[in-house]
C-alpha positions in Angstrom: 5.0 31.2 7.7 2.7 33.4 6.2 0.4 32.1 3.4 2.0 34.4 0.8 5.5 33.1 1.8 4.4 29.5 1.3 3.2 30.2 -1.9 6.1 31.9 -3.3 8.2 28.7 -1.7 5.9 26.4 -3.6 6.1 28.3 -6.9 10.1 28.3 -6.3 10.3 24.8 -5.9 8.1 23.9 -8.8 10.2 26.0 -10.8 13.5 24.2 -9.8 11.9 20.9 -10.4 10.8 21.8 -13.9 14.6 23.3 -14.7 16.0 19.9 -13.3 14.0 17.7 -15.0 13.0 19.6 -18.4 16.1 18.9 -20.0 15.9 17.8 -23.7 18.9 15.6 -24.0 18.0 11.8 -23.9 20.4 9.3 -23.0 21.3 6.6 -25.5 20.3 4.0 -23.4 16.6 5.0 -23.7 16.6 5.0 -27.2 18.2 1.9 -27.7 15.7 0.3 -25.3 12.8 1.9 -26.9 13.8 0.9 -30.1 14.5 -2.5 -29.4 11.0 -3.0 -27.2 12.9 -3.6 -24.1 11.5 -0.4 -22.2 8.2 -2.0 -22.2 9.5 -5.0 -20.6 11.1 -2.6 -17.9 7.6 -0.7 -17.5 5.8 -3.8 -16.9 8.4 -5.2 -14.2 8.1 -1.8 -12.4 4.2 -2.0 -12.3 4.2 -5.7 -11.2 6.6 -4.6 -8.7 4.6 -1.5 -7.5 1.1 -3.6 -7.5 2.9 -6.3 -5.4 3.7 -3.6 -2.9 0.2 -2.0 -3.2 -1.2 -5.5 -2.4 0.9 -6.3 0.6 0.2 -2.9 2.1 -3.5 -3.4 1.8 -3.2 -7.0 3.4 -1.2 -5.5 6.3 -4.0 -2.7 6.8 -6.6 -5.4 6.8 -4.7 -7.7 9.4 -4.1 -4.4 11.4 -7.8 -3.3 11.2 -8.9 -6.7 12.8 -6.2 -6.7 15.5 -7.4 -3.2 16.4 -11.0 -4.3 16.7 -10.2 -7.1 18.9 -8.2 -5.3 21.3 -10.5 -3.7 24.1 -10.8 0.1 24.1 -8.7 2.0 26.6 -11.0 4.2 28.8 -8.7 7.1 30.1 
């Protein structure tokens, strides 16, 4: 694909995304949770879960790095 064609595809993809997520109507549930302060609890729980996943991935990466260092290099 040429560069100009890739650019056009990227612009169209962004435009479609803007159309899909650019709706102004908000669900009643979001308004209710925001007014009662529960939305912050949901955001905090999601943040904790994402941080936990990130910490887990970093730990796995460190273990994998140490295992790779222990393996003898293959000379091919």
